[in-house]
MDTraj code that builds the backbone (N, CA, C; nanometers):
import mdtraj as md
import numpy as np

residues = "UNK UNK UNK UNK UNK UNK UNK UNK UNK UNK UNK UNK UNK UNK UNK UNK UNK UNK UNK UNK UNK UNK UNK UNK UNK UNK UNK UNK UNK UNK UNK UNK UNK UNK UNK UNK UNK UNK UNK UNK UNK UNK UNK UNK UNK UNK UNK UNK UNK UNK UNK UNK UNK UNK UNK UNK UNK UNK UNK UNK UNK UNK".split()
xyz = np.array([
    [27.5742, -5.1037, 14.5345],
    [27.7161, -5.1006, 14.5039],
    [27.7901, -4.9788, 14.5672],
    [27.8992, -4.9986, 14.6278],
    [27.9734, -4.8869, 14.6854],
    [28.0937, -4.8746, 14.6170],
    [28.1544, -4.7525, 14.6107],
    [28.2905, -4.7292, 14.5575],
    [28.3836, -4.6526, 14.6604],
    [28.5035, -4.6749, 14.6321],
    [28.6015, -4.5919, 14.7115],
    [28.6813, -4.5031, 14.6351],
    [28.7287, -4.3999, 14.6925],
    [28.8109, -4.3104, 14.6157],
    [28.9386, -4.3585, 14.6143],
    [29.0008, -4.3711, 14.4887],
    [29.1229, -4.4564, 14.4755],
    [29.2558, -4.3660, 14.5073],
    [29.2491, -4.2436, 14.5450],
    [29.3786, -4.1641, 14.5480],
    [29.3977, -4.1131, 14.6950],
    [29.3391, -4.1666, 14.7940],
    [29.3814, -4.1502, 14.9333],
    [29.3421, -4.0143, 14.9797],
    [29.2055, -4.0050, 15.0262],
    [29.1545, -3.8730, 15.0777],
    [29.2307, -3.8234, 15.1899],
    [29.2744, -3.9227, 15.2799],
    [29.3529, -3.8850, 15.4045],
    [29.4855, -3.8086, 15.3749],
    [29.5470, -3.8723, 15.2747],
    [29.6827, -3.8048, 15.2269],
    [29.6385, -3.6694, 15.1604],
    [29.5413, -3.6587, 15.0808],
    [29.4938, -3.5296, 15.0163],
    [29.4856, -3.4317, 15.1233],
    [29.3963, -3.4664, 15.2250],
    [29.3688, -3.3787, 15.3429],
    [29.4899, -3.3277, 15.3953],
    [29.5936, -3.4177, 15.4222],
    [29.7249, -3.3795, 15.4878],
    [29.8061, -3.2881, 15.4171],
    [29.7843, -3.2649, 15.2858],
    [29.8665, -3.1805, 15.1957],
    [29.8288, -3.0332, 15.2248],
    [29.7075, -3.0069, 15.2912],
    [29.6608, -2.8794, 15.3028],
    [29.6511, -2.7957, 15.1760],
    [29.6193, -2.8573, 15.0580],
    [29.6205, -2.7825, 14.9431],
    [29.4683, -2.7682, 14.8967],
    [29.3822, -2.8463, 14.9539],
    [29.2384, -2.8335, 14.9281],
    [29.1588, -2.8102, 15.0503],
    [29.0388, -2.7539, 15.0114],
    [28.9488, -2.7221, 15.1304],
    [28.8736, -2.8475, 15.1494],
    [28.8173, -2.8648, 15.2707],
    [28.7256, -2.9729, 15.3062],
    [28.6185, -2.9918, 15.2138],
    [28.5624, -2.8723, 15.1815],
    [28.4368, -2.8881, 15.0748],
    [28.4771, -2.9511, 14.9597],
    [28.6114, -2.9031, 14.8986],
    [28.6451, -2.9658, 14.7684],
    [28.6733, -3.1158, 14.7883],
    [28.7385, -3.1561, 14.8985],
    [28.7550, -3.3047, 14.9089],
    [28.6308, -3.3698, 14.9207],
    [28.5384, -3.3127, 15.0074],
    [28.4122, -3.3834, 15.0215],
    [28.3328, -3.4100, 14.8825],
    [28.3448, -3.3055, 14.7849],
    [28.2832, -3.3252, 14.6583],
    [28.3425, -3.4529, 14.5814],
    [28.4799, -3.4520, 14.5927],
    [28.5626, -3.5695, 14.5331],
    [28.5089, -3.7078, 14.5969],
    [28.5136, -3.6942, 14.7148],
    [28.4802, -3.8355, 14.7994],
    [28.3380, -3.8582, 14.8084],
    [28.2595, -3.7808, 14.7951],
    [28.1046, -3.7965, 14.7804],
    [28.0414, -3.7887, 14.9220],
    [28.1196, -3.7265, 15.0237],
    [28.0485, -3.7175, 15.1559],
    [27.9710, -3.5912, 15.1577],
    [27.8573, -3.6097, 15.2126],
    [27.7615, -3.4916, 15.2244],
    [27.7691, -3.4055, 15.3556],
    [27.8296, -3.4674, 15.4552],
    [27.8519, -3.3773, 15.5792],
    [27.9962, -3.3930, 15.6110],
    [28.0409, -3.2771, 15.6972],
    [28.1734, -3.2660, 15.7364],
    [28.1944, -3.3823, 15.8264],
    [28.1004, -3.4109, 15.9232],
    [28.1125, -3.5011, 16.0161],
    [28.1635, -3.6375, 15.9727],
    [28.0758, -3.6839, 15.8608],
    [28.1064, -3.8083, 15.7963],
    [28.2498, -3.8106, 15.7396],
    [28.2764, -3.7132, 15.6777],
    [28.3971, -3.6745, 15.5881],
    [28.5170, -3.6938, 15.6964],
    [28.4954, -3.6320, 15.8106],
    [28.6233, -3.6382, 15.9127],
    [28.6240, -3.7817, 15.9632],
    [28.5188, -3.8492, 15.9895],
    [28.5262, -3.9855, 16.0379],
    [28.5986, -4.0815, 15.9328],
    [28.5714, -4.0498, 15.8169],
    [28.6160, -4.1299, 15.6955],
    [28.7685, -4.1128, 15.6818],
    [28.8215, -3.9916, 15.7179],
    [28.9738, -3.9815, 15.6832],
    [29.0539, -4.0443, 15.7948],
    [29.0024, -4.0594, 15.9176],
    [29.0681, -4.1255, 16.0226],
    [29.2099, -4.0724, 16.0550],
    [29.2050, -3.9656, 16.1138],
    [29.3427, -3.9099, 16.1497],
    [29.3824, -3.9695, 16.2782],
    [29.5136, -3.9956, 16.3022],
    [29.5760, -4.0522, 16.4065],
    [29.5865, -3.9428, 16.5149],
    [29.6102, -3.9849, 16.6374],
    [29.6488, -3.8775, 16.7418],
    [29.7650, -3.8005, 16.7040],
    [29.8710, -3.8588, 16.6470],
    [29.9787, -3.7912, 16.6089],
    [29.9564, -3.6828, 16.5076],
    [29.8699, -3.7193, 16.4124],
    [29.8325, -3.6366, 16.2901],
    [29.7562, -3.5240, 16.3381],
    [29.6695, -3.5425, 16.4515],
    [29.5817, -3.4404, 16.4906],
    [29.6760, -3.3377, 16.5774],
    [29.7664, -3.3935, 16.6521],
    [29.8817, -3.3123, 16.7255],
    [29.9565, -3.2232, 16.6234],
    [29.9918, -3.2812, 16.5191],
    [30.0703, -3.2142, 16.4234],
    [29.9885, -3.0825, 16.3547],
    [29.8566, -3.1203, 16.3312],
    [29.7722, -3.0211, 16.2850],
    [29.7643, -2.8999, 16.3857],
    [29.7380, -2.9319, 16.5209],
    [29.7257, -2.8290, 16.6148],
    [29.8634, -2.7475, 16.6208],
    [29.9870, -2.8154, 16.6226],
    [30.1154, -2.7596, 16.6201],
    [30.1362, -2.6619, 16.5045],
    [30.0771, -2.7025, 16.3853],
    [30.1039, -2.6182, 16.2636],
    [30.0145, -2.4908, 16.2849],
    [29.8998, -2.4946, 16.3452],
    [29.8114, -2.3850, 16.3650],
    [29.8745, -2.2896, 16.4676],
    [29.9210, -2.3518, 16.5680],
    [29.9896, -2.2710, 16.6839],
    [30.1228, -2.1883, 16.6312],
    [30.1746, -2.2627, 16.5447],
    [30.3138, -2.1946, 16.5020],
    [30.3043, -2.1260, 16.3792],
    [30.1917, -2.1208, 16.3100],
    [30.1870, -2.0484, 16.1869],
    [30.2147, -1.9001, 16.2047],
    [30.2780, -1.8404, 16.1014],
    [30.3076, -1.6959, 16.1140],
    [30.1764, -1.6233, 16.1155],
    [30.1548, -1.5193, 16.2077],
    [30.0434, -1.4379, 16.2224],
    [30.0595, -1.3278, 16.1145],
    [29.9437, -1.3187, 16.0340],
    [29.9499, -1.2066, 15.9305],
    [29.9415, -1.0670, 16.0078],
    [30.0169, -0.9729, 15.9482],
    [30.0108, -0.8248, 15.9899],
    [29.8725, -0.7763, 15.9995],
    [29.8469, -0.7053, 16.1059],
    [29.7326, -0.6371, 16.1056],
    [29.7496, -0.4866, 16.1065],
    [29.6639, -0.4263, 16.0164],
    [29.6845, -0.2725, 16.0015],
    [29.5883, -0.2053, 16.0684],
])
top = md.Topology()
chain = top.add_chain()
for i, resn in enumerate(residues, 1):
    res = top.add_residue(resn, chain, resSeq=i)
    for name in ("N", "CA", "C"):
        top.add_atom(name, md.element.get_by_symbol(name[0]), res)
traj = md.Trajectory(xyz[None], top)
């Protein structure tokens, strides 16, 4: 018997409020590879992720 996570793991991932490890515990995935395959990001979503990283404010370095 298999079960699915009823609250949209992909949407949870896209909120950036939880770590991958936290989401993996909820979804039951044991490896990051299977987790990332499961959430199925589109090319546009991946591009948005990269854009957010590139344009994130840099923390001050002391």
